[in-house]
N, CA, C and O atoms as a printed pandas DataFrame, in Angstrom:
     atom_number atom_name residue_name chain_id  residue_number  x_coord  y_coord  z_coord
0              1         N          UNK        A               1    8.979  -51.601   35.603
1              2        CA          UNK        A               1    9.058  -50.097   35.322
2              3         C          UNK        A               1    7.756  -49.860   34.807
3              4         O          UNK        A               1    7.052  -50.637   34.161
4              5         N          UNK        A               2    7.500  -48.607   35.196
5              6        CA          UNK        A               2    6.069  -48.305   35.186
6              7         C          UNK        A               2    6.013  -47.342   33.578
7              8         O          UNK        A               2    6.542  -46.231   33.547
8              9         N          UNK        A               3    5.450  -47.816   32.554
9             10        CA          UNK        A               3    5.529  -47.002   31.610
10            11         C          UNK        A               3    4.428  -46.017   31.490
11            12         O          UNK        A               3    3.285  -46.359   31.790
12            13         N          UNK        A               4    4.679  -44.863   31.088
13            14        CA          UNK        A               4    3.867  -43.724   30.708
14            15         C          UNK        A               4    3.173  -43.867   29.390
15            16         O          UNK        A               4    3.719  -44.180   28.332
16            17         N          UNK        A               5    2.178  -43.659   29.536
17            18        CA          UNK        A               5    1.068  -43.655   28.597
18            19         C          UNK        A               5    1.174  -42.296   27.886
19            20         O          UNK        A               5    0.586  -41.395   28.485
20            21         N          UNK        A               6    1.692  -42.000   26.926
21            22        CA          UNK        A               6    1.222  -40.576   26.390
22            23         C          UNK        A               6    0.030  -40.374   25.312
23            24         O          UNK        A               6   -0.146  -40.875   24.201
24            25         N          UNK        A               7   -0.640  -39.542   25.992
25            26        CA          UNK        A               7   -2.051  -39.105   25.599
26            27         C          UNK        A               7   -1.533  -38.150   23.993
27            28         O          UNK        A               7   -0.642  -37.301   24.041
28            29         N          UNK        A               8   -2.070  -38.401   23.045
29            30        CA          UNK        A               8   -1.881  -37.127   22.015
30            31         C          UNK        A               8   -2.481  -36.154   22.207
31            32         O          UNK        A               8   -3.610  -36.210   22.694
32            33         N          UNK        A               9   -1.860  -34.926   21.859
33            34        CA          UNK        A               9   -2.722  -33.627   22.233
34            35         C          UNK        A               9   -3.277  -33.245   21.316
35            36         O          UNK        A               9   -2.894  -33.361   20.152
36            37         N          UNK        A              10   -4.306  -32.707   21.711
37            38        CA          UNK        A              10   -4.425  -31.875   20.261
38            39         C          UNK        A              10   -3.833  -30.433   19.785
39            40         O          UNK        A              10   -3.616  -29.569   20.634
40            41         N          UNK        A              11   -3.600  -30.220   18.534
41            42        CA          UNK        A              11   -2.411  -29.187   17.921
42            43         C          UNK        A              11   -3.299  -27.981   18.524
43            44         O          UNK        A              11   -4.523  -27.990   18.387
44            45         N          UNK        A              12   -2.639  -26.969   19.180
45            46        CA          UNK        A              12   -2.732  -25.590   19.682
46            47         C          UNK        A              12   -3.654  -25.107   18.002
47            48         O          UNK        A              12   -3.345  -25.475   16.869
48            49         N          UNK        A              13   -4.762  -24.234   18.400
49            50        CA          UNK        A              13   -5.101  -23.820   16.904
50            51         C          UNK        A              13   -4.260  -22.685   17.065
51            52         O          UNK        A              13   -3.781  -22.256   18.115
52            53         N          UNK        A              14   -4.115  -22.186   15.748
53            54        CA          UNK        A              14   -3.512  -20.926   15.468
54            55         C          UNK        A              14   -4.360  -19.986   15.146
55            56         O          UNK        A              14   -5.363  -20.254   14.484
56            57         N          UNK        A              15   -4.025  -18.484   15.656
57            58        CA          UNK        A              15   -4.860  -17.556   15.285
58            59         C          UNK        A              15   -4.473  -16.932   13.771
59            60         O          UNK        A              15   -3.415  -16.423   13.402
60            61         N          UNK        A              16   -5.690  -17.156   13.051
61            62        CA          UNK        A              16   -5.959  -16.886   11.864
62            63         C          UNK        A              16   -6.126  -15.281   11.685
63            64         O          UNK        A              16   -6.176  -14.436   12.579
64            65         N          UNK        A              17   -6.201  -15.088   10.187
65            66        CA          UNK        A              17   -6.946  -13.752    9.863
66            67         C          UNK        A              17   -8.093  -13.455   10.097
67            68         O          UNK        A              17   -8.456  -12.383   10.581
68            69         N          UNK        A              18   -9.098  -14.770    9.640
69            70        CA          UNK        A              18  -10.299  -14.259   10.258
70            71         C          UNK        A              18  -10.921  -13.846   12.210
71            72         O          UNK        A              18  -11.942  -13.404   12.735
72            73         N          UNK        A              19   -9.407  -14.390   12.718
73            74        CA          UNK        A              19   -9.467  -14.308   14.443
74            75         C          UNK        A              19   -8.993  -12.831   14.365
75            76         O          UNK        A              19   -9.490  -11.927   13.693
76            77         N          UNK        A              20   -7.962  -12.785   15.170
77            78        CA          UNK        A              20   -7.940  -11.426   15.849
78            79         C          UNK        A              20   -7.194  -10.471   14.482
79            80         O          UNK        A              20   -7.609   -9.416   14.003
80            81         N          UNK        A              21   -6.344  -11.031   14.212
81            82        CA          UNK        A              21   -5.735  -10.539   12.931
82            83         C          UNK        A              21   -6.546   -9.338   12.115
83            84         O          UNK        A              21   -6.221   -8.171   11.894
84            85         N          UNK        A              22   -7.549   -9.977   11.811
85            86        CA          UNK        A              22   -8.789   -9.378   10.863
86            87         C          UNK        A              22   -8.952   -7.831   11.099
87            88         O          UNK        A              22   -9.034   -7.008   10.188
88            89         N          UNK        A              23   -8.990   -7.528   12.529
89            90        CA          UNK        A              23   -9.159   -6.013   12.762
90            91         C          UNK        A              23   -7.939   -5.501   12.972
91            92         O          UNK        A              23   -7.903   -4.344   13.390
92            93         N          UNK        A              24   -6.948   -6.058   12.791
93            94        CA          UNK        A              24   -5.391   -5.304   12.893
94            95         C          UNK        A              24   -5.728   -4.075   11.803
95            96         O          UNK        A              24   -6.669   -4.112   11.010
96            97         N          UNK        A              25   -4.621   -2.816   11.948
97            98        CA          UNK        A              25   -4.548   -1.914   11.055
98            99         C          UNK        A              25   -3.742   -2.232    9.835
99           100         O          UNK        A              25   -2.819   -3.045    9.787
100          101         N          UNK        A              26   -4.251   -1.411    8.741
101          102        CA          UNK        A              26   -3.447   -1.612    7.777
102          103         C          UNK        A              26   -3.578   -0.191    6.714
103          104         O          UNK        A              26   -4.156   -0.167    5.627
104          105         N          UNK        A              27   -3.040    0.661    7.218
105          106        CA          UNK        A              27   -2.920    1.809    6.567
106          107         C          UNK        A              27   -1.521    2.261    6.949
107          108         O          UNK        A              27   -0.749    2.163    7.903
108          109         N          UNK        A              28   -1.584    2.970    5.370
109          110        CA          UNK        A              28   -0.285    3.749    4.919
110          111         C          UNK        A              28   -0.121    4.899    4.535
111          112         O          UNK        A              28   -0.697    5.137    3.474
112          113         N          UNK        A              29    0.627    6.000    5.118
113          114        CA          UNK        A              29    0.639    7.273    4.784
114          115         C          UNK        A              29    2.319    7.515    4.458
115          116         O          UNK        A              29    3.300    7.511    5.202
116          117         N          UNK        A              30    2.139    7.751    2.812
117          118        CA          UNK        A              30    3.570    7.877    2.213
118          119         C          UNK        A              30    3.478    9.027    1.277
119          120         O          UNK        A              30    2.618    9.128    0.402
120          121         N          UNK        A              31    4.486    9.949    1.537
121          122        CA          UNK        A              31    4.869   11.286    0.308
122          123         C          UNK        A              31    6.049   10.986   -0.498
123          124         O          UNK        A              31    7.059   10.447   -0.045
124          125         N          UNK        A              32    5.873   11.382   -1.809
125          126        CA          UNK        A              32    6.890   11.129   -2.377
126          127         C          UNK        A              32    6.570   12.018   -3.621
127          128         O          UNK        A              32    5.563   12.721   -3.700
128          129         N          UNK        A              33    7.486   11.917   -4.539
129          130        CA          UNK        A              33    7.415   12.444   -6.226
130          131         C          UNK        A              33    6.941   10.934   -7.086
131          132         O          UNK        A              33    7.444    9.836   -6.847
132          133         N          UNK        A              34    6.175   11.121   -7.820
133          134        CA          UNK        A              34    5.506   10.351   -8.924
134          135         C          UNK        A              34    6.718   10.324  -10.041
135          136         O          UNK        A              34    7.093   11.251  -10.760
136          137         N          UNK        A              35    7.267    8.825   -9.955
137          138        CA          UNK        A              35    8.354    8.432  -10.739
138          139         C          UNK        A              35    7.564    7.991  -11.986
139          140         O          UNK        A              35    7.833    8.639  -12.998
140          141         N          UNK        A              36    6.878    7.266  -12.081
141          142        CA          UNK        A              36    6.217    6.621  -13.542
142          143         C          UNK        A              36    4.620    6.359  -13.221
143          144         O          UNK        A              36    4.187    6.002  -12.126
144          145         N          UNK        A              37    3.973    6.566  -14.195
145          146        CA          UNK        A              37    2.721    6.244  -14.471
146          147         C          UNK        A              37    1.873    5.402  -15.759
147          148         O          UNK        A              37    1.995    5.753  -16.932
148          149         N          UNK        A              38    1.107    4.380  -15.376
149          150        CA          UNK        A              38    0.949    3.615  -16.588
150          151         C          UNK        A              38   -0.124    4.167  -17.169
151          152         O          UNK        A              38   -0.574    5.123  -16.537
152          153         N          UNK        A              39   -0.770    3.849  -18.304
153          154        CA          UNK        A              39   -2.354    4.262  -18.728
154          155         C          UNK        A              39   -3.260    3.688  -17.918
155          156         O          UNK        A              39   -3.132    2.662  -17.250
156          157         N          UNK        A              40   -4.449    4.614  -18.043
157          158        CA          UNK        A              40   -5.732    4.279  -17.857
158          159         C          UNK        A              40   -6.111    2.937  -18.446
159          160         O          UNK        A              40   -5.998    2.708  -19.650
160          161         N          UNK        A              41   -6.680    1.831  -17.347
161          162        CA          UNK        A              41   -7.068    0.822  -18.078
162          163         C          UNK        A              41   -8.668    0.558  -16.972
163          164         O          UNK        A              41   -9.108    1.244  -16.049
164          165         N          UNK        A              42   -9.076   -0.472  -17.474
165          166        CA          UNK        A              42  -10.661   -0.445  -16.659
166          167         C          UNK        A              42  -10.810   -2.072  -16.111
167          168         O          UNK        A              42  -10.301   -2.966  -16.786
168          169         N          UNK        A              43  -11.339   -2.299  -15.195
169          170        CA          UNK        A              43  -11.516   -3.478  -14.580
170          171         C          UNK        A              43  -12.955   -4.198  -15.608
171          172         O          UNK        A              43  -13.681   -3.430  -16.238
172          173         N          UNK        A              44  -13.147   -5.489  -15.628
173          174        CA          UNK        A              44  -14.303   -5.855  -16.135
174          175         C          UNK        A              44  -15.640   -5.163  -15.668
175          176         O          UNK        A              44  -16.524   -4.978  -16.504
176          177         N          UNK        A              45  -15.815   -4.768  -14.336
177          178        CA          UNK        A              45  -16.974   -3.991  -13.992
178          179         C          UNK        A              45  -16.815   -2.486  -14.729
179          180         O          UNK        A              45  -17.709   -1.647  -14.623
180          181         N          UNK        A              46  -15.742   -2.267  -15.390
181          182        CA          UNK        A              46  -15.766   -0.579  -15.835
182          183         C          UNK        A              46  -15.234    0.262  -14.669
183          184         O          UNK        A              46  -15.579    1.440  -14.582
184          185         N          UNK        A              47  -14.476   -0.246  -13.842
185          186        CA          UNK        A              47  -13.685    0.788  -13.011
186          187         C          UNK        A              47  -12.699    0.909  -13.266
187          188         O          UNK        A              47  -11.893   -0.002  -13.453
188          189         N          UNK        A              48  -12.401    2.645  -13.377
189          190        CA          UNK        A              48  -11.020    2.944  -13.749
190          191         C          UNK        A              48   -9.774    2.521  -12.885
191          192         O          UNK        A              48   -9.810    2.781  -11.683
192          193         N          UNK        A              49   -8.565    1.823  -13.468
193          194        CA          UNK        A              49   -7.508    1.667  -12.763
194          195         C          UNK        A              49   -6.392    2.474  -13.005
195          196         O          UNK        A              49   -6.583    3.263  -13.930
196          197         N          UNK        A              50   -5.417    2.531  -12.541
197          198        CA          UNK        A              50   -4.429    3.409  -12.817
198          199         C          UNK        A              50   -3.000    3.001  -11.672
199          200         O          UNK        A              50   -3.041    3.365  -10.496
200          201         N          UNK        A              51   -1.848    2.243  -12.220
201          202        CA          UNK        A              51   -0.542    1.687  -11.485
202          203         C          UNK        A              51    0.144    2.858  -12.005
203          204         O          UNK        A              51    0.106    3.503  -13.053
204          205         N          UNK        A              52    1.018    2.927  -10.515
205          206        CA          UNK        A              52    2.127    4.046  -10.897
206          207         C          UNK        A              52    3.147    3.819   -9.451
207          208         O          UNK        A              52    2.933    3.419   -8.307
208          209         N          UNK        A              53    4.309    4.296  -10.183
209          210        CA          UNK        A              53    5.700    4.141   -8.771
210          211         C          UNK        A              53    5.458    5.505   -8.004
211          212         O          UNK        A              53    4.759    6.443   -8.387
212          213         N          UNK        A              54    6.238    5.399   -6.759
213          214        CA          UNK        A              54    6.356    6.463   -6.066
214          215         C          UNK        A              54    7.475    6.144   -5.099
215          216         O          UNK        A              54    7.589    5.181   -4.341
216          217         N          UNK        A              55    8.479    7.441   -5.353
217          218        CA          UNK        A              55    9.680    7.626   -4.999
218          219         C          UNK        A              55    9.422    8.683   -3.774
219          220         O          UNK        A              55    8.896    9.795   -3.728
220          221         N          UNK        A              56   10.229    7.554   -2.496
221          222        CA          UNK        A              56   10.086    8.481   -1.370
222          223         C          UNK        A              56   11.515    8.204   -0.972
223          224         O          UNK        A              56   12.300    7.263   -1.092
224          225         N          UNK        A              57   11.532    9.797   -0.286
225          226        CA          UNK        A              57   13.220   10.074    0.509
226          227         C          UNK        A              57   12.769   11.025    1.735
227          228         O          UNK        A              57   12.057   12.027    1.668
228          229         N          UNK        A              58   13.386   10.433    2.894
229          230        CA          UNK        A              58   13.189   10.971    4.087
230          231         C          UNK        A              58   14.331   10.654    4.979
231          232         O          UNK        A              58   15.294    9.938    4.709
232          233         N          UNK        A              59   14.061   11.352    6.185
233          234        CA          UNK        A              59   14.688   10.878    7.354
234          235         C          UNK        A              59   14.269   10.457    8.324
235          236         O          UNK        A              59   13.307   11.148    8.659
236          237         N          UNK        A              60   14.493    9.488    9.166
237          238        CA          UNK        A              60   13.645    9.072   10.149
238          239         C          UNK        A              60   14.490    8.538   11.277
239          240         O          UNK        A              60   15.631    8.173   10.994
240          241         N          UNK        A              61   14.071    8.449   12.514
241          242        CA          UNK        A              61   14.287    7.963   14.103
242          243         C          UNK        A              61   14.205    6.422   13.944
243          244         O          UNK        A              61   13.098    6.004   13.604
244          245         N          UNK        A              62   14.994    5.685   14.093
245          246        CA          UNK        A              62   15.263    4.738   14.327
246          247         C          UNK        A              62   16.222    4.101   15.613
247          248         O          UNK        A              62   17.444    4.052   15.466
248          249         N          UNK        A              63   15.678    3.697   16.677
249          250        CA          UNK        A              63   16.690    3.199   17.630
250          251         C          UNK        A              63   17.169    4.499   18.623
251          252         O          UNK        A              63   17.805    4.319   19.662
252          253         N          UNK        A              64   16.812    5.655   18.194
253          254        CA          UNK        A              64   17.464    6.809   18.398
254          255         C          UNK        A              64   18.626    7.526   17.406
255          256         O          UNK        A              64   19.360    8.487   17.637
256          257         N          UNK        A              65   18.506    6.714   16.266
257          258        CA          UNK        A              65   19.347    7.045   15.279
258          259         C          UNK        A              65   18.864    7.620   14.518
259          260         O          UNK        A              65   17.712    7.349   14.180
260          261         N          UNK        A              66   19.673    8.796   13.872
261          262        CA          UNK        A              66   18.817    9.246   12.615
262          263         C          UNK        A              66   19.299    8.199   11.557
263          264         O          UNK        A              66   20.376    7.602   11.557
264          265         N          UNK        A              67   18.260    8.102   10.643
265          266        CA          UNK        A              67   18.437    7.292    9.437
266          267         C          UNK        A              67   17.937    8.056    8.019
267          268         O          UNK        A              67   16.808    8.536    7.924
268          269         N          UNK        A              68   18.839    8.099    7.027
269          270        CA          UNK        A              68   17.730    8.166    5.606
270          271         C          UNK        A              68   17.521    7.178    5.213
271          272         O          UNK        A              68   18.235    6.177    5.265
272          273         N          UNK        A              69   15.927    7.386    4.497
273          274        CA          UNK        A              69   15.320    6.499    4.064
274          275         C          UNK        A              69   14.639    6.538    2.625
275          276         O          UNK        A              69   13.782    7.396    2.415
276          277         N          UNK        A              70   14.907    5.856    1.875
277          278        CA          UNK        A              70   14.723    6.036    0.083
278          279         C          UNK        A              70   14.450    4.704   -0.320
279          280         O          UNK        A              70   15.111    3.682   -0.131
280          281         N          UNK        A              71   13.157    4.913   -1.020
281          282        CA          UNK        A              71   12.551    3.701   -1.614
282          283         C          UNK        A              71   11.546    3.902   -2.517
283          284         O          UNK        A              71   10.940    4.974   -2.523
284          285         N          UNK        A              72   11.236    2.870   -3.416
285          286        CA          UNK        A              72   10.104    2.954   -4.312
286          287         C          UNK        A              72    8.993    2.019   -3.624
287          288         O          UNK        A              72    9.107    1.000   -2.942
288          289         N          UNK        A              73    7.832    2.778   -4.078
289          290        CA          UNK        A              73    6.770    1.735   -3.817
290          291         C          UNK        A              73    5.813    1.832   -4.967
291          292         O          UNK        A              73    5.450    2.912   -5.433
292          293         N          UNK        A              74    5.362    0.494   -5.469
293          294        CA          UNK        A              74    4.301    0.148   -6.547
294          295         C          UNK        A              74    3.004    0.814   -5.965
295          296         O          UNK        A              74    2.739    0.523   -4.798
296          297         N          UNK        A              75    2.271    1.559   -6.542
297          298        CA          UNK        A              75    0.712    1.789   -6.130
298          299         C          UNK        A              75   -0.113    1.738   -7.158
299          300         O          UNK        A              75    0.226    1.811   -8.339
300          301         N          UNK        A              76   -1.328    1.601   -6.694
301          302        CA          UNK        A              76   -2.440    1.520   -7.808
302          303         C          UNK        A              76   -3.828    2.257   -7.179
303          304         O          UNK        A              76   -4.262    2.217   -6.027
304          305         N          UNK        A              77   -4.190    2.727   -7.996
305          306        CA          UNK        A              77   -5.518    3.864   -7.832
306          307         C          UNK        A              77   -6.827    3.096   -8.337
307          308         O          UNK        A              77   -6.685    2.581   -9.446
308          309         N          UNK        A              78   -7.874    2.950   -7.829
309          310        CA          UNK        A              78   -9.205    2.784   -8.605
310          311         C          UNK        A              78  -10.248    3.972   -8.490
311          312         O          UNK        A              78  -10.548    4.688   -7.535
312          313         N          UNK        A              79  -10.626    3.936   -9.595
313          314        CA          UNK        A              79  -12.224    5.017   -9.374
314          315         C          UNK        A              79  -11.525    6.499   -9.411
315          316         O          UNK        A              79  -10.716    6.823  -10.282
316          317         N          UNK        A              80  -11.830    7.113   -8.644
317          318        CA          UNK        A              80  -12.047    8.702   -8.357
318          319         C          UNK        A              80  -10.315    8.717   -8.384
319          320         O          UNK        A              80   -9.759    9.537   -9.115
320          321         N          UNK        A              81   -9.765    8.075   -7.819
321          322        CA          UNK        A              81   -8.268    8.658   -7.363
322          323         C          UNK        A              81   -7.586    8.004   -8.915
323          324         O          UNK        A              81   -6.898    8.847   -9.490
324          325         N          UNK        A              82   -7.670    6.870   -9.524
325          326        CA          UNK        A              82   -7.248    6.718  -10.436
326          327         C          UNK        A              82   -7.509    7.897  -11.914
327          328         O          UNK        A              82   -6.763    8.041  -12.883
328          329         N          UNK        A              83   -8.812    8.591  -11.619
329          330        CA          UNK        A              83   -9.277    9.714  -12.689
330          331         C          UNK        A              83   -8.167   10.951  -12.337
331          332         O          UNK        A              83   -7.604   11.682  -13.153
332          333         N          UNK        A              84   -8.032   10.950  -10.834
333          334        CA          UNK        A              84   -6.846   12.388  -10.627
334          335         C          UNK        A              84   -5.733   11.920  -11.042
335          336         O          UNK        A              84   -4.973   12.655  -11.673
336          337         N          UNK        A              85   -5.313   10.207  -10.692
337          338        CA          UNK        A              85   -3.865   10.366  -11.125
338          339         C          UNK        A              85   -3.452   10.663  -12.818
339          340         O          UNK        A              85   -2.392   11.080  -13.285
340          341         N          UNK        A              86   -4.510   10.337  -13.390
341          342        CA          UNK        A              86   -4.392   10.484  -15.011
342          343         C          UNK        A              86   -4.147   11.603  -15.588
343          344         O          UNK        A              86   -4.310   11.634  -16.808
344          345         N          UNK        A              87   -3.611   13.042  -14.772
345          346        CA          UNK        A              87   -3.809   14.087  -15.226
346          347         C          UNK        A              87   -2.395   14.480  -14.510
347          348         O          UNK        A              87   -2.104   15.676  -14.538
348          349         N          UNK        A              88   -1.313   13.403  -13.747
349          350        CA          UNK        A              88   -0.455   13.812  -13.064
350          351         C          UNK        A              88    0.992   13.392  -14.006
351          352         O          UNK        A              88    1.005   12.471  -14.824
352          353         N          UNK        A              89    1.999   14.149  -13.737
353          354        CA          UNK        A              89    2.832   13.992  -14.447
354          355         C          UNK        A              89    4.411   13.617  -13.522
355          356         O          UNK        A              89    4.693   13.881  -12.353
356          357         N          UNK        A              90    5.149   12.980  -14.487
357          358        CA          UNK        A              90    6.535   12.027  -13.405
358          359         C          UNK        A              90    7.033   13.478  -12.666
359          360         O          UNK        A              90    6.722   14.597  -13.074
360          361         N          UNK        A              91    7.641   13.267  -11.815
361          362        CA          UNK        A              91    7.943   14.765  -10.697
362          363         C          UNK        A              91    7.080   14.899  -10.068
363          364         O          UNK        A              91    7.338   14.654   -8.889
364          365         N          UNK        A              92    5.486   15.364  -10.367
365          366        CA          UNK        A              92    4.832   15.803   -9.247
366          367         C          UNK        A              92    4.968   15.223   -7.938
367          368         O          UNK        A              92    5.173   14.016   -7.808
368          369         N          UNK        A              93    4.840   16.213   -6.700
369          370        CA          UNK        A              93    4.958   15.699   -5.361
370          371         C          UNK        A              93    3.516   15.289   -4.896
371          372         O          UNK        A              93    2.539   15.958   -5.233
372          373         N          UNK        A              94    3.435   14.404   -4.276
373          374        CA          UNK        A              94    2.444   14.010   -3.640
374          375         C          UNK        A              94    2.370   13.089   -2.566
375          376         O          UNK        A              94    3.319   12.306   -2.600
376          377         N          UNK        A              95    1.500   12.878   -1.519
377          378        CA          UNK        A              95    0.897   12.392   -0.331
378          379         C          UNK        A              95   -0.039   11.626   -0.699
379          380         O          UNK        A              95   -1.104   12.016   -1.177
380          381         N          UNK        A              96    0.393   10.065   -0.440
381          382        CA          UNK        A              96   -0.854    9.019   -0.537
382          383         C          UNK        A              96   -1.313    8.462    0.969
383          384         O          UNK        A              96   -0.612    8.520    1.980
384          385         N          UNK        A              97   -2.545    7.956    0.882
385          386        CA          UNK        A              97   -2.932    7.207    1.963
386          387         C          UNK        A              97   -3.732    6.257    0.905
387          388         O          UNK        A              97   -4.311    6.463   -0.162
388          389         N          UNK        A              98   -3.435    4.905    1.872
389          390        CA          UNK        A              98   -4.021    3.673    1.646
390          391         C          UNK        A              98   -3.470    2.570    2.196
391          392         O          UNK        A              98   -3.074    2.581    3.362
392          393         N          UNK        A              99   -3.390    1.542    1.445
393          394        CA          UNK        A              99   -3.368    0.292    2.532
394          395         C          UNK        A              99   -2.531   -0.760    1.421
395          396         O          UNK        A              99   -2.559   -0.526    0.213
396          397         N          UNK        A             100   -1.906   -1.756    1.910
397          398        CA          UNK        A             100   -0.962   -2.661    1.736
398          399         C          UNK        A             100   -2.238   -3.975    1.461
399          400         O          UNK        A             100   -3.186   -4.421    2.108
400          401         N          UNK        A             101   -1.501   -4.288   -0.104
401          402        CA          UNK        A             101   -2.315   -5.628   -0.425
402          403         C          UNK        A             101   -1.116   -6.375   -1.598
403          404         O          UNK        A             101   -0.166   -5.881   -2.207
404          405         N          UNK        A             102   -1.721   -7.850   -1.552
405          406        CA          UNK        A             102   -0.882   -8.462   -2.525
406          407         C          UNK        A             102   -1.341   -7.916   -4.114
407          408         O          UNK        A             102   -2.370   -7.272   -4.320
408          409         N          UNK        A             103   -0.592   -8.218   -4.919
409          410        CA          UNK        A             103   -0.712   -7.583   -6.604
410          411         C          UNK        A             103   -1.697   -8.175   -6.922
411          412         O          UNK        A             103   -2.601   -7.596   -7.525
412          413         N          UNK        A             104   -1.767   -9.554   -6.573
413          414        CA          UNK        A             104   -2.857  -10.589   -7.563
414          415         C          UNK        A             104   -2.883  -11.675   -6.465
415          416         O          UNK        A             104   -2.065  -11.768   -5.549
416          417         N          UNK        A             105   -3.953  -12.491   -6.692
417          418        CA          UNK        A             105   -3.749  -14.098   -5.885
418          419         C          UNK        A             105   -2.310  -14.745   -6.232
419          420         O          UNK        A             105   -1.892  -15.666   -5.531
420          421         N          UNK        A             106   -1.633  -14.302   -7.212
421          422        CA          UNK        A             106   -0.724  -15.580   -7.601
422          423         C          UNK        A             106    0.573  -14.242   -7.298
423          424         O          UNK        A             106    1.665  -14.794   -7.431
424          425         N          UNK        A             107    0.683  -13.385   -7.100
425          426        CA          UNK        A             107    1.564  -12.997   -6.758
426          427         C          UNK        A             107    1.544  -12.118   -5.152
427          428         O          UNK        A             107    0.683  -11.266   -4.934
428          429         N          UNK        A             108    2.590  -12.469   -4.142
429          430        CA          UNK        A             108    2.761  -11.764   -3.318
430          431         C          UNK        A             108    3.314  -10.504   -2.937
431          432         O          UNK        A             108    3.199   -9.938   -1.850
432          433         N          UNK        A             109    3.936  -10.126   -3.970
433          434        CA          UNK        A             109    4.269   -8.675   -4.136
434          435         C          UNK        A             109    3.432   -7.609   -3.338
435          436         O          UNK        A             109    2.205   -7.702   -3.328
436          437         N          UNK        A             110    4.036   -6.663   -2.713
437          438        CA          UNK        A             110    2.928   -5.631   -1.919
438          439         C          UNK        A             110    2.862   -4.494   -2.928
439          440         O          UNK        A             110    3.720   -4.281   -3.786
440          441         N          UNK        A             111    1.663   -3.728   -2.721
441          442        CA          UNK        A             111    1.151   -2.969   -3.828
442          443         C          UNK        A             111    0.220   -1.846   -3.092
443          444         O          UNK        A             111   -0.918   -2.118   -2.709
444          445         N          UNK        A             112    0.747   -0.700   -2.948
445          446        CA          UNK        A             112   -0.147    0.398   -1.916
446          447         C          UNK        A             112   -1.558    0.427   -2.852
447          448         O          UNK        A             112   -1.531    0.798   -4.026
448          449         N          UNK        A             113   -2.650    0.036   -2.248
449          450        CA          UNK        A             113   -3.922    0.663   -3.081
450          451         C          UNK        A             113   -4.235    1.916   -2.222
451          452         O          UNK        A             113   -4.273    1.800   -0.997
452          453         N          UNK        A             114   -4.506    3.346   -2.942
453          454        CA          UNK        A             114   -4.566    4.358   -2.626
454          455         C          UNK        A             114   -5.770    4.751   -2.662
455          456         O          UNK        A             114   -6.352    4.863   -3.741
456          457         N          UNK        A             115   -6.352    5.028   -1.512
457          458        CA          UNK        A             115   -7.325    5.744   -1.121
458          459         C          UNK        A             115   -7.829    7.088   -1.107
459          460         O          UNK        A             115   -9.020    7.396   -1.148
460          461         N          UNK        A             116   -6.656    8.024   -1.035
461          462        CA          UNK        A             116   -6.686    9.200   -0.770
462          463         C          UNK        A             116   -5.304    9.663   -1.585
463          464         O          UNK        A             116   -4.243    9.044   -1.501
464          465         N          UNK        A             117   -5.521   10.955   -2.450
465          466        CA          UNK        A             117   -4.249   11.678   -2.900
466          467         C          UNK        A             117   -4.492   13.265   -2.685
467          468         O          UNK        A             117   -5.362   14.010   -3.136
468          469         N          UNK        A             118   -3.476   13.482   -1.892
469          470        CA          UNK        A             118   -2.924   15.266   -2.052
470          471         C          UNK        A             118   -2.006   15.840   -2.791
471          472         O          UNK        A             118   -0.926   15.821   -2.201
472          473         N          UNK        A             119   -1.947   16.394   -3.923
473          474        CA          UNK        A             119   -1.000   16.844   -4.732
474          475         C          UNK        A             119   -0.413   18.045   -3.973
475          476         O          UNK        A             119   -1.043   18.972   -3.465
476          477         N          UNK        A             120    0.826   17.861   -3.994
477          478        CA          UNK        A             120    1.917   18.810   -3.093
478          479         C          UNK        A             120    1.810   20.474   -3.492
479          480         O          UNK        A             120    1.682   21.387   -2.676
480          481         N          UNK        A             121    1.898   20.602   -4.945
481          482        CA          UNK        A             121    2.296   21.278   -5.670
482          483         C          UNK        A             121    1.030   21.562   -6.850
483          484         O          UNK        A             121    0.363   20.631   -7.303
484          485         N          UNK        A             122    0.832   22.980   -7.251
485          486        CA          UNK        A             122    0.209   23.212   -8.360
486          487         C          UNK        A             122   -1.187   22.450   -8.452
487          488         O          UNK        A             122   -1.523   21.796   -9.440
488          489         N          UNK        A             123   -2.093   22.640   -7.108
489          490        CA          UNK        A             123   -3.273   21.724   -7.130
490          491         C          UNK        A             123   -4.028   22.631   -6.359
491          492         O          UNK        A             123   -3.378   23.632   -6.059
492          493         N          UNK        A             124   -5.320   22.609   -5.891
493          494        CA          UNK        A             124   -6.494   23.314   -5.142
494          495         C          UNK        A             124   -7.558   21.775   -4.823
495          496         O          UNK        A             124   -8.348   21.206   -5.576
496          497         N          UNK        A             125   -7.213   21.514   -3.617
497          498        CA          UNK        A             125   -8.509   20.808   -3.060
498          499         C          UNK        A             125   -8.169   19.013   -3.684
499          500         O          UNK        A             125   -8.867   18.007   -3.812
500          501         N          UNK        A             126   -6.997   19.291   -3.892
501          502        CA          UNK        A             126   -6.681   17.615   -4.209
502          503         C          UNK        A             126   -6.254   17.627   -5.458
503          504         O          UNK        A             126   -5.248   16.964   -5.710
504          505         N          UNK        A             127   -6.997   18.472   -6.664
505          506        CA          UNK        A             127   -7.142   18.636   -7.798
506          507         C          UNK        A             127   -5.924   19.030   -8.554
507          508         O          UNK        A             127   -5.536   20.134   -8.172
508          509         N          UNK        A             128   -5.333   18.623   -9.303
509          510        CA          UNK        A             128   -4.108   19.364  -10.137
510          511         C          UNK        A             128   -4.651   20.922  -11.017
511          512         O          UNK        A             128   -5.461   20.804  -11.936
512          513         N          UNK        A             129   -4.287   21.879  -10.748
513          514        CA          UNK        A             129   -4.547   22.877  -11.430
514          515         C          UNK        A             129   -3.482   23.774  -12.768
515          516         O          UNK        A             129   -3.924   24.767  -13.345
């Protein structure tokens, strides 16, 4: 009987973030109402940071069917965006644009890091009046 000699195969290389996924998009546009806003704080480098929660409600089409969507998104704004959010009040309507990231190295909870804010009511050029 002839025995086959099994050669050990090299494991296939997994595509890591530094490969193809590093260039994939991560951009979120979300409109809603401000639910709550934390106090302004500062990073060790002196950059202003503010955390807030955005309530979103809309009607979306999925698989050809209409669907009601309601959710709350934890958000974080830094720098100039944090200063814009400092004057906002719960109930204010706003549209945010940003990217999703983990809250911290130890927490995999997603947070929307806001890079642009447009206030939908009582504003001029993105600033509340």
